[in-house]
VEXTIKE-662205 format. One record per residue (C-alpha): residue in one letter; x, y, z. Coordinates in steps of 0.05 Angstrom, whole numbers, padded with zeros to 5 digits, always signed. Layout:
<sites>
AXYZ ...
</sites>
This chain:
<sites>
M+01021-00314+03102 A+00950-00332+03087 T+00937-00267+03051 G+00994-00276+03004 S+00974-00347+02989 N+00904-00328+02966 D+00930-00272+02925 G+00974-00320+02887 K+00916-00367+02870 K+00873-00309+02847 S+00927-00286+02801 E+00937-00355+02770 Y+00863-00363+02758 A+00860-00297+02722 E+00917-00316+02677 R+00885-00383+02660 L+00819-00349+02645 K+00854-00299+02601 R+00889-00355+02562 Q+00822-00391+02553 R+00792-00328+02525 K+00848-00321+02474 T+00843-00393+02454 S+00768-00387+02444 A+00778-00325+02402 V+00830-00360+02358 K+00784-00421+02349 F+00726-00376+02332 Y+00768-00339+02280 V+00793-00404+02249 L+00723-00432+02248 A+00697-00369+02214 V+00751-00373+02162 V+00737-00446+02147 L+00662-00436+02144 G+00671-00375+02098 S+00714-00416+02052 V+00664-00473+02051 I+00607-00425+02037 G+00645-00390+01981 L+00664-00456+01949 A+00592-00479+01955 Y+00569-00416+01920 I+00619-00426+01863 K+00600-00499+01854 R+00526-00488+01866 V+00507-00514+01797 E+00545-00579+01807 I+00518-00587+01877 I+00446-00577+01854 A+00457-00627+01797 A+00487-00678+01846 Y+00430-00667+01894 N+00378-00676+01838 S+00413-00739+01814 V+00406-00769+01883 M+00336-00745+01898 N+00307-00750+01826 P+00339-00803+01782 P+00331-00792+01705 P+00275-00830+01669 P+00294-00890+01626 P+00312-00873+01553 T+00254-00871+01502 P+00261-00928+01453 I+00273-00905+01380 P+00217-00929+01334 K+00237-00977+01280 V+00231-00946+01210 E+00216-00992+01153 P+00262-00980+01093 V+00228-00945+01034 E+00246-00967+00963 P+00268-00903+00927 K+00235-00885+00860 I+00274-00895+00796 A+00284-00820+00788 D+00310-00815+00860 K+00359-00871+00857 V+00430-00849+00864 P+00488-00892+00844 P+00520-00920+00907 V+00582-00883+00930 E+00641-00927+00943 P+00662-00919+01016 T+00728-00886+01029 R+00783-00934+01047 K+00813-00928+01116 N+00878-00892+01124 Q+00869-00861+01055 D+00894-00790+01056 V+00878-00770+00983 V+00805-00756+00965 P+00788-00794+00901 T+00777-00749+00839 P+00708-00759+00805 P+00712-00792+00737 K+00717-00745+00677 P+00659-00746+00628 P+00674-00782+00563 T+00707-00737+00512 T+00664-00723+00451 V+00704-00731+00389 T+00679-00684+00334 R+00689-00714+00267 E+00687-00670+00206 E+00632-00690+00159 T+00660-00722+00098 I+00638-00686+00035 S+00634-00728-00026 P+00664-00696-00089 K+00608-00730-00127 D+00555-00694-00084 E+00590-00628-00093 A+00592-00638-00168 K+00518-00656-00168 A+00499-00594-00128 R+00543-00551-00173 A+00506-00579-00234 F+00438-00561-00203 L+00465-00491-00188 D+00488-00481-00260 E+00421-00506-00286 G+00385-00457-00241 K+00427-00399-00268 A+00412-00420-00339 S+00338-00421-00323 L+00343-00351-00296 E+00373-00328-00362 A+00313-00359-00396 F+00267-00321-00347 D+00242-00388-00322 F+00241-00370-00248 A+00199-00430-00226 T+00250-00480-00254 A+00308-00439-00227 S+00279-00439-00157 K+00268-00514-00161 K+00341-00527-00182 F+00368-00484-00126 D+00324-00520-00075 E+00349-00588-00101 A+00421-00565-00094 A+00407-00543-00022 T+00384-00613-00002 I+00451-00645-00020 R+00505-00653+00033 I+00557-00602+00010 G+00612-00559+00038 E+00599-00492+00073 A+00625-00450+00016 L+00580-00482-00036 K+00522-00482+00012 K+00527-00407+00021 E+00530-00397-00054 V+00467-00439-00063 M+00430-00401-00008 A+00450-00335-00040 W+00421-00356-00107 Q+00357-00379-00074 K+00347-00308-00047 K+00368-00277-00113 S+00318-00318-00151 V+00261-00290-00110 A+00287-00218-00114 F+00299-00222-00189 Q+00230-00250-00203 N+00197-00194-00162 A+00240-00142-00198 T+00221-00164-00268 K+00156-00203-00269 H+00117-00140-00290 I+00161-00133-00353 A+00135-00171-00413 I+00183-00194-00468 S+00166-00159-00533 D+00134-00196-00591 Y+00191-00175-00636 A+00243-00208-00591 L+00205-00274-00590 T+00177-00283-00660 D+00207-00324-00715 K+00173-00280-00767 A+00214-00217-00760 V+00227-00184-00827 V+00251-00121-00861 I+00206-00099-00918 E+00235-00057-00974 T+00181-00019-01011 T+00180+00002-01084 S+00186+00074-01061 G+00254+00059-01028 D+00232+00056-00955 E+00245+00001-00905 L+00198-00024-00851 R+00222-00067-00793 G+00174-00111-00756 I+00133-00175-00756 K+00100-00209-00815 L+00031-00228-00789 K+00002-00261-00850 D+00003-00259-00926 D-00057-00277-00970 G-00020-00267-01035 E-00048-00198-01048 T-00036-00164-00981 L+00017-00172-00927 Y-00008-00156-00857 F+00047-00124-00817 Q+00063-00102-00745 Q+00116-00048-00746 V+00170-00040-00694 N+00198+00027-00670 D+00264+00033-00706 T+00299+00073-00652 N+00271+00032-00595 P+00247-00039-00611 A+00231-00048-00537 A+00176+00005-00540 V+00106-00020-00523 G+00071+00019-00577 I+00042-00026-00631 Q+00020-00006-00700 K-00010-00057-00748 F-00030-00044-00820 P-00036-00080-00887 I+00013-00069-00945 P-00008-00086-01016 M+00039-00136-01047 S+00045-00090-01107 E+00081-00039-01062 I+00131-00089-01035 K+00197-00097-01070 K+00231-00146-01022 V+00218-00182-00956 K+00281-00201-00918 P+00276-00246-00856 I+00316-00226-00794 S+00342-00284-00754 I+00336-00284-00678 T+00412-00289-00675 Q+00419-00225-00715 R+00366-00190-00673 K+00399-00209-00608 A+00466-00183-00633 D+00433-00117-00652 F+00398-00113-00584 S+00462-00127-00546 E+00499-00072-00583 M+00443-00023-00566 I+00443-00042-00493 L+00518-00035-00486 G+00513+00034-00518 L+00462+00054-00466 E+00503+00025-00409 S+00564+00066-00428 G+00522+00129-00417 T+00491+00108-00352 S+00516+00135-00286 I+00506+00088-00227 S+00497+00116-00156 D+00441+00072-00132 S+00415+00002-00148 T+00353+00031-00183 D+00399+00064-00234 Y+00402-00005-00266 Y+00327-00007-00276 D+00327+00018-00348 L+00380-00031-00368 V+00343-00088-00335 Y+00277-00066-00365 L+00304-00061-00436 S+00344-00126-00430 K+00282-00166-00412 R+00237-00131-00462 L+00287-00152-00515 G+00295-00223-00488 L+00368-00215-00469 G+00370-00261-00409 K+00445-00262-00399 E+00451-00186-00400 C+00389-00178-00356 M+00417-00224-00302 M+00484-00189-00306 Y+00452-00122-00289 L+00407-00153-00236 N+00468-00184-00203 R+00505-00118-00203 A+00446-00082-00172 Y+00437-00137-00120 D+00510-00147-00101 G+00531-00074-00103 G+00593-00045-00134 P+00635+00018-00141 G+00592+00078-00122 H+00531+00041-00097 A+00513-00006-00041 A+00487-00077-00045 N+00411-00082-00046 P+00381-00149-00024 D+00312-00115-00028 L+00320-00105-00102 G+00251-00133-00119 D+00216-00080-00077 S+00262-00024-00101 F+00248-00038-00174 R+00174-00044-00163 M+00174+00024-00129 V+00203+00052-00193 V+00141+00027-00228 V+00097+00057-00173 R+00131+00125-00181 H+00120+00121-00256 F+00045+00110-00254 I+00031+00156-00194 G+00072+00209-00230 R+00032+00202-00294 A-00034+00203-00256 T-00012+00267-00221 L+00006+00301-00286 L-00061+00280-00315 M-00097+00310-00255 T-00064+00377-00267 G-00103+00378-00332 N-00165+00353-00296 R-00162+00286-00334 R-00194+00246-00279 A-00215+00188-00323 Q-00144+00179-00351 A-00115+00185-00281 N-00161+00130-00257 D-00138+00087-00315 E-00066+00095-00293 L-00084+00072-00224 R-00119+00011-00253 K-00058-00006-00295 L-00014-00002-00234 T-00059-00049-00195 T-00059-00099-00252 M+00016-00095-00262 L+00035-00104-00189 P-00020-00147-00158 G-00012-00159-00084 F+00044-00107-00076 G+00024-00070-00012 P+00063-00005-00025 A+00027+00003-00092 A-00041-00001-00058 D-00018+00048-00004 E+00006+00099-00056 I-00059+00093-00095 A-00100+00106-00032 A-00056+00165-00014 F-00062+00194-00084 R-00138+00190-00083 L-00140+00224-00015 Q-00087+00278-00025 V-00096+00295-00099 M-00161+00271-00128 D-00206+00287-00069 K-00176+00356-00061 V-00194+00380-00131 L-00243+00437-00123 T-00311+00434-00156 G-00309+00471-00222 F-00233+00466-00225 Q-00207+00493-00291 P-00136+00470-00309 S-00087+00526-00322 V-00039+00480-00360 G-00046+00440-00423 I-00038+00365-00423 E-00019+00326-00486 I-00010+00250-00488 K+00037+00230-00544 K+00034+00159-00567 N+00100+00124-00575 E+00084+00092-00642 P+00130+00075-00700 K+00129+00116-00763 K+00097+00084-00822 T+00156+00094-00868 V+00229+00104-00851 A+00287+00119-00897 V+00331+00059-00913 A+00394+00093-00888 K+00363+00101-00818 V+00342+00029-00807 D+00403-00009-00829 K+00413-00022-00755 P+00365+00002-00701 K+00395+00052-00653 M+00362+00061-00586 T+00367+00132-00562 K+00323+00135-00500 P+00277+00084-00467 E+00203+00100-00474 R+00158+00050-00439 E+00092+00086-00438 D+00056+00144-00472 N+00090+00210-00458 V+00053+00264-00420 E+00072+00334-00441 I+00051+00396-00403 S+00045+00465-00432 T+00036+00524-00385 G+00001+00590-00395 L-00003+00654-00355 V-00052+00674-00301 M-00068+00746-00316 S-00104+00801-00278 T-00115+00875-00289 G-00133+00884-00217 A-00093+00893-00153 A-00059+00825-00160 G-00031+00837-00229 K+00041+00852-00209 I+00043+00796-00158 L+00018+00746-00210 E+00076+00762-00255 R+00124+00738-00202 G+00082+00677-00186 N+00079+00657-00260 S+00154+00664-00266 K+00167+00617-00208 F+00115+00567-00233 D+00145+00566-00303 E+00215+00557-00276 G+00193+00497-00234 M+00156+00465-00293 K+00217+00476-00338 V+00260+00437-00289 I+00209+00381-00284 R+00211+00372-00360 T+00283+00350-00354 Y+00262+00292-00309 T+00247+00226-00344 L+00181+00202-00317 G+00184+00137-00279 V+00254+00116-00301 G+00302+00093-00248 G+00352+00143-00273 N+00409+00169-00231 K+00390+00179-00159 T+00432+00242-00150 D+00408+00274-00215 N+00335+00256-00204 N+00333+00283-00133 R+00369+00347-00154 I+00318+00360-00209 L+00258+00346-00166 L+00282+00385-00106 Q+00299+00445-00149 A+00230+00443-00182 K+00196+00434-00115 G+00230+00496-00087 Q+00206+00539-00145 L+00135+00512-00141 L+00130+00524-00066 E+00151+00596-00077 A+00098+00603-00131 I+00045+00576-00083 D+00063+00628-00031 I+00061+00684-00083 Y-00007+00661-00108 E-00031+00661-00036 D-00011+00735-00031 A-00048+00748-00096 L-00111+00716-00070 K-00110+00762-00010 L-00117+00820-00059 E-00167+00784-00105 P-00200+00729-00064 A-00254+00718-00118 N-00204+00705-00174 R-00217+00632-00191 A-00159+00628-00241 I-00109+00642-00185 K-00140+00587-00142 D-00136+00537-00199 R-00063+00554-00214 Q-00046+00547-00140 Q-00078+00479-00138 T-00039+00457-00200 A+00026+00479-00166 S+00007+00438-00104 Q-00005+00377-00148 M+00064+00385-00179 V+00095+00390-00110 Y+00062+00323-00094 F+00092+00296-00159 C+00162+00318-00136 N+00154+00287-00067 K+00131+00220-00094 N+00187+00214-00145 L+00244+00229-00098 I+00289+00168-00089 L+00305+00163-00015 
</sites>
């Protein structure tokens, strides 16, 4: 009985110990879970835990007081107008005020001022027709100072520019004595001839007379001589009204035969109009040249264009004179050009170029191979009555004419045959040049055609003479002719109207 009893206690103790062990294991497991959760949560919230710990262990310092700033009075330039505070509960943002609208009022033009300016303008035009450019310029300037409409203002400005251009285009042209004098007469002689010109003086026995070219009263040639009263049958005055009527008829006749392709084609008509004192006609041609028209463009640089016609004329004459080795006369032409166009830069440039390219290249001992003749444009001493009833201008002649005669360059040597061809080309070129009117504005197309054709012939002649010199290098006559041909090529180049 005792053995069984002990065995029972031992078995109960083992069961109890086993249950305790299970309970301990469960508690340990629960505790591990709880501790793990706490540790995980602490890791996640580590930043907050550290901050809390620091707040307990190290409280923050007291706030730093903000220093008091004294208000600064802004400068005048920095002051900004105060902005009105936005009202509470206002949903719409206020639109900034619009700048005040500038009302443009058209300037009131007084009809009286317009009439006054128009009067000044008309007076200026009348002064131009009297070739009084200083007064004309003053009138146009006075018109420009008046408050006037745009259309009239543009017209005034246009005439201000024209006045300057017209003066530059014509100031080198002198009005002839015959157009200005109040002593113009026609003298009928006892032999039945008539002389037209100016009565200078009369001492009772002799009448001193200045004759006018009957075919061209604008010519610059002057011839004065005495006439015994015993040879005079009748002296008839010619009024200025009658002379102007005759001049106008001549000018219109020339105009009808003038072809216009460039503004300079009006030069002859302008020249003759002023020489004869025809202000209205002269201004009419100047306006046409300046404004342009059918077949030619407007030319606001008319003053320079017309002065270049004069430059071509004198440089051309000087070149022709140098072909005859007339150095003194050529220098005289350059002096005349300088006197006629003082201060005109292109004239000075052309003179310098001519001295360098023509005068300075003339070989020592140069013997001209052409003949030069200067024909004076002077009136004949007597003219048949039937021919002077009314002067008829045939062709303008402003200066002495230069005529060139050519000879042959001969050789019996190896260059003989070649020289025949060279002479032929040279003569053909000079023949073409003789159809060119020296220095006249002329027709641009015709002038250029003539000069280019002549230049081509002369250049061929120069090349042929060069071949001849290879065969006869000591032949001085060939060298002189070649130099003459080169001078004429220079003449053609300088007279081309570009």
